[in-house]
C-alpha positions in Angstrom: -9.7 -12.0 39.2 -11.8 -11.4 36.1 -15.5 -12.5 36.5 -17.0 -14.7 33.9 -19.7 -13.3 31.7 -22.2 -15.6 33.4 -21.2 -14.4 36.9 -21.4 -10.8 35.7 -24.9 -11.4 34.2 -26.1 -12.8 37.5 -24.7 -9.9 39.5 -26.6 -7.6 37.2 -29.8 -9.6 37.8 -29.4 -9.3 41.5 -29.0 -5.5 41.0 -32.2 -5.5 39.1 -33.9 -7.6 41.8 -33.2 -4.7 44.3 -34.9 -2.2 42.0 -38.2 -0.8 43.4 -40.0 -1.5 40.1 -41.8 -4.9 40.5 -41.7 -5.5 36.7 -37.9 -5.3 36.7 -37.7 -7.5 39.7 -39.9 -10.1 38.0 -37.9 -10.1 34.8 -34.7 -10.5 36.9 -35.8 -13.5 38.9 -37.4 -15.2 35.9 -34.0 -14.9 34.1 -32.3 -16.3 37.2 -34.6 -19.4 37.0 -34.0 -19.8 33.3 -30.2 -19.3 33.2 -28.6 -19.3 36.6 -30.8 -21.5 38.9 -28.1 -23.3 40.7 -26.0 -20.2 41.4 -28.9 -17.9 42.2 -30.8 -20.0 44.7 -28.3 -19.9 47.6 -27.8 -16.1 47.0 -31.6 -15.6 47.2 -31.7 -17.5 50.4 -29.0 -15.3 51.9 -31.1 -12.2 51.0 -33.8 -13.4 53.4 -31.4 -12.2 56.1 -31.4 -8.7 54.6 -32.7 -5.7 56.6 -33.5 -4.1 53.3 -37.2 -4.7 53.0 -37.3 -4.3 49.2 -34.6 -6.8 48.6 -36.0 -9.3 51.2 -39.5 -9.2 49.7 -38.1 -9.4 46.2 -36.2 -12.5 47.3 -39.4 -14.1 48.6 -41.1 -13.5 45.3 -38.1 -14.8 43.4 -37.9 -18.0 45.5 -41.5 -18.6 44.7 -40.5 -19.0 41.0 -38.1 -21.9 41.7 -40.8 -24.4 42.4 -39.7 -27.7 43.9 -36.0 -26.7 43.7 -36.6 -24.2 46.5 -38.6 -26.5 48.8 -35.9 -28.3 50.9 -33.4 -25.3 51.0 -36.3 -23.2 52.4 -37.0 -25.8 55.1 -33.3 -25.9 56.0 -33.2 -22.1 56.2 -36.4 -22.0 58.3 -35.1 -24.6 60.8 -31.7 -23.0 61.2 -32.8 -19.5 61.7 -33.3 -17.8 65.1 -34.7 -14.7 63.4 -38.5 -14.5 63.2 -38.4 -12.2 60.2 -36.3 -14.8 58.3 -38.6 -17.6 59.3 -41.7 -15.6 58.2 -39.9 -14.9 54.9 -39.4 -18.7 54.4 -43.0 -19.4 55.0 -44.1 -16.6 52.7 -41.8 -18.0 50.0 -43.6 -21.3 50.4 -46.9 -19.5 49.8 -45.5 -18.0 46.7 -44.4 -21.4 45.4 -47.9 -22.8 46.0 -49.6 -19.8 44.4 -47.3 -19.9 41.3 -47.5 -23.7 40.9 -51.0 -24.8 41.8 -51.2 -28.4 43.1 -47.4 -28.8 43.3 -46.6 -31.5 45.9 -44.8 -30.3 48.9 -42.1 -32.7 50.2 -42.0 -33.9 53.8 -39.4 -31.4 54.7 -41.4 -28.5 53.5 -44.6 -29.7 55.2 -42.6 -30.3 58.5 -41.3 -26.7 58.3 -44.9 -25.3 57.8 -46.2 -27.5 60.7 -43.4 -26.2 62.9 -44.2 -22.6 61.8 -47.8 -23.1 63.1 -46.4 -23.4 66.6 -43.8 -20.6 66.2 -43.3 -18.2 69.1 -43.8 -15.3 66.6 -47.5 -14.7 65.8 -46.5 -13.3 62.4 -44.8 -16.6 61.5 -47.7 -18.6 62.9 -50.4 -16.7 60.9 -48.2 -16.7 57.8 -48.0 -20.5 58.1 -51.8 -20.8 58.0 -52.0 -18.5 54.9 -49.3 -20.6 53.2 -51.1 -23.8 53.9 -54.2 -22.3 52.4 -52.2 -21.8 49.2 -50.9 -25.4 49.4 -54.4 -26.6 49.2 -55.6 -30.2 49.5 -52.4 -31.6 50.8 -52.6 -29.1 53.8 -56.2 -29.9 54.7 -55.4 -32.2 57.7 -53.1 -29.5 59.2 -55.6 -26.7 58.6 -58.4 -28.8 60.3 -56.1 -29.4 63.2 -55.6 -25.6 63.5 -59.4 -25.0 63.3 -59.9 -27.3 66.2 -57.1 -25.8 68.3 -57.1 -23.2 71.0 -55.5 -20.3 69.1 -58.6 -18.2 68.0 -56.7 -16.0 65.5 -55.1 -19.0 63.8 -58.4 -20.9 63.8 -60.2 -18.0 62.0 -57.4 -17.8 59.4 -57.6 -21.6 59.0 -61.4 -21.5 58.4 -61.0 -18.8 55.8 -58.2 -20.9 54.2 -60.2 -24.1 54.2 -63.4 -22.7 52.6 -61.4 -22.1 49.4 -60.3 -25.7 49.2 -62.5 -28.3 47.4 -62.2 -31.3 49.6 -65.0 -33.3 51.4 -63.3 -33.1 54.8 -63.6 -29.3 54.7 -67.4 -29.3 54.9 -67.4 -32.0 57.6 -65.0 -29.9 59.7 -66.9 -26.6 59.3 -70.3 -28.2 60.1 -68.8 -29.8 63.1 -67.4 -26.5 64.4 -70.7 -24.8 63.7 -72.6 -27.3 65.8 -70.2 -27.6 68.7 -71.0 -25.6 71.8 -67.3 -25.4 72.6 -66.5 -23.4 69.5 -65.2 -19.9 70.4 -67.7 -17.2 69.6 -65.1 -15.3 67.5 -64.4 -18.5 65.5 -68.0 -19.4 65.3 -68.9 -16.1 63.5 -66.3 -17.0 60.8 -67.4 -20.6 60.6 -71.1 -19.6 60.1 -70.1 -17.3 57.3 -68.0 -20.1 55.7 -70.8 -22.6 56.1 -73.2 -20.1 54.4 -70.8 -19.8 51.5 -70.6 -23.6 51.2 -74.4 -23.9 51.3 -74.7 -21.2 48.6 -72.2 -23.0 46.4 -74.0 -26.3 46.8 -77.3 -24.6 45.9 -75.8 -23.1 42.8 -74.5 -26.5 41.6 -76.7 -28.0 38.8 -78.7 -31.1 39.9 -77.5 -34.4 38.3 -79.5 -35.3 35.2 -81.7 -38.4 35.7 -80.6 -41.5 34.0 -82.3 -42.2 30.7 -84.8 -45.1 30.8 -83.8 -48.3 29.1 
């Protein structure tokens, strides 16, 4: 059976995606998004099962360029997989989406997958989920606060570091609460104190509001 020109072009793009040169990888997956989005997406999801690290990581980067189109398929892939490496790759792809498209709304399915990842039996997946939520930003603040108040010290530290980069009033409230609570783990407290110092420094640098002109 003779392949169509479009199919042949896509096959070549997947060949380029496996190239060790990141520039060629980027050019390949951007062309996929522009010209072959519907056909490329399922093939990229299959690459997350690859043992070839170069191809798998390239697929994660590529999925991050598909924006909202990749959100639900990634959630389905995450929920269906029994392989921690695949689940971690799904989570990292979400981080790529959030990084590439700042402020993009994550659908319920995607947020549910990230919340499930926080409780994953694999520490790699669980920590990757915190990092991804930090990229998601304001929408992820409630989940990140929940992690900060949880019992997993490594996750809590990662969540504190993620929260301090998000401009949301609940962030300061959470961090000051943790700093003042006797129950806060000493390892977490050290990170919290550093984060609070950064917040205080940012507030000190903000210009004071100009007084209102007299009538």
